[in-house]
C-alpha positions, 0 to 999 in steps of 0.5 A: 500500500502506498505511503501517504503524507501525514500532513495536508501539504498538497495544494490544488488550485483551479481558476474558476470558469477561467476563460469566461472570467477573463472575458468578464474582467476585461469587458465591464459590460459582461460582468455578472452576465452569462458568458460562453467561450468556445466555438461560436458557429453551428458546430462549435463546442463550449470551452467554458461557461461563466457561472451565470450561464451554468445556472441555465444548464450550459456546460463545457463540451456542450455544443454551442447550438444546445448552449444557445437554446438553453441560454440565448441571452448569453454573450458567445465569444470565440476566445482570446488565448493570449489574454488567458496565457497572460493571466496564467503566467501571473498565477503560475509565477505567484505559485512558484514564489511560494514553492519550487514544486509547482505542477501545472496541469493546464493554463488554469490548474496546478498542484503545489507542494507546500512541504517544499515551501519552507513553512514553519510547520505544516499543521492545518492552521498554517497551510490554511492561512497560506492558501487564504493568502494565495487566493487573496494575492491571486485576486489582486494580481490578476485584476479580480480572478478567483480560484477554488483551492483544495488542501490534502495529503495527496494530489487525488484528495486535494483535487477532490477538495478543490471541487467541493466549494466552487467558485472561490472556495477553500476546502482543507481535508485534515489528515485521517479524514479522507475515507469518511469524506470519500465514502458517500461520493459517487465512484466517478469522483475517482480519476479514470472512472468515466462513463464506460467504467461507471456502467461496468461498476453499476452493473456489479452493484458498485455506485459509491466509493464505499461500495468499492472499498468493500470489494477485494483487489481481485474482484476489481481487477476482474471487473476493470483490468489489473492496472485500473483495478489496482488504482481503484483499490488504492484511491477508494481508500485515499491511498495516493503517493504521487509526487508533485512534479515541477516539470511535466515533459511534453509528450507531443505538440499538435494543432487542429481545426474544426470547420463550419462546412464539410471539406471535400476539396483535397487540395484545400485539405493539403493546404490546411495540413501544410499550414498546421504543420508549420505551426507545429514545427514553429512551436517545436523550434521555439521549445528547442525540441524535435520529434520522430512521429508525425500524425494526422487526425481527420474527423469525417462528416459522420463524426468518425475520427481517423488517426494516421501516424508515421515514424521518421528515422530521426527527429525533425522540427522542419515544417517542410518535412512535417507537412510532407509526411502529413500530406502523405498520410492524408493520401491514404484516407477516403475523405470523399464524404466530407471532413469536419476536422483536421489536425497535425501532431508530432510526438516522440519528442527529443532535444536534438534534430538530424533530418535526412540530408537528401530531403526524404521523409525517412518513414519507417513505419505507419500506424493507424487508429479509429476512434469514435466521438472524441471529447476534446474541444475543437478550435475554429480555423482562421481561414478568412482574414476579414472576419471579426471574431466575437470578443476579439480585441480591436482598436479604432483610430478615433474611439480607442480600444474595444472588442467585437460585439458582433458582425454580419452583412458587411458590418462589425459592431464594437463596444469600446471598453477595457478592463480599466474603464466603465462599460462603454458605448457601442458603435458599428462600422463597415467591416473594411473600415481602415480606421478599425483594426485588431489589437493583440496584447503581447503574448507572454509565451510569444512576445510580440508587438501589441498591435496588428493590422486587420489583415494580419489578425487571427480570426474565426471563420465567418458564416453565411448568416453570422450570429447577430450581435447580442442586445447591449445590456441596458 
């Protein structure tokens, strides 16, 4: 049985409705109102919903179409990843100032090992006071964002604790109280227990964690397999000795896009894969990495997802090589029925590069996989330079900075306000008005000038009947 800490010195921090909260912070007119961030077209998927939208039943990974039917009065925004990364960097720097052992899980979530923080002691009162100070400082540094925090003896229990009092909550699980807290909970609270495992356990009469606790290791292994059964046997007893790891090694780098209409033109698909390959290669080069396995992901019109991969003789970060392999992999697939999603990825990462000197792909093996109905949130492509994505930052020569309220039929509507101003006025312009252009904040992970022209700015895909601008709040 794993050795578990004797102190509640693992902190799990989860920023509340992160993307939506950043949008509300930066757009004063949306504060206290429902906001949904994600794909804004008919095939979009919700990435994050504010708590004001959640009360109407809007949830992450829900289709945007269903979200609009549940909460038609929400602001539906395409997302601004530089703004999210900027906030994330502030939060992670705060956590690293507390402890050298910080394990980011995503932009908005991290574990912190307080045992490495040099605290005078690790008693419950001490770690609770530290967590309260972290939450207050986070709120101050990020301009009003909040986080839910859990403290416990393990990563598993800290994650469970942070989910118990959302949003803006703090829950400490005193050492020794873990089984009592877990027993009434549904089995799905345990990592890895998804719908399929939940159904298998239900058929065996196992609904709550307490039910799992009464089952032998051998029976759990018979039900769900050795690795999963062993994990369930330990976690239902709150046995988790996984350390907080400061650096999580990237396993792969990938880029993908979901399209408003099914793609049938093979040359267009090859062009999109080539562009995605360039983005992947640029990210590899920026990180001083390369990879041997190039893969593509193709979601067909019927939601079947096909994956193909090829392994090179040596690692590469060259966009031409990645693109050439990606196009070759696409050639083997039947896409005549239409394609909804395309993606390129590179795995088998290394910190050195040795391409074939004569420009060949050096492919040594091809693997394939078919997966139905994946769960990741798709990302809208950026294939129309004059589109104005809802929520995008803009600047006007006379009115200053604002954001896109909505667009369609040759008109873009902008609300002129920022995080530092009160709710501002709304103005409409022709989509090609030369005085209006996109404004891009410096990306902390990719420093650049703060302003781009409208022709250079990343945008979402326009539709034939764009969503109308939401009615400005009175």
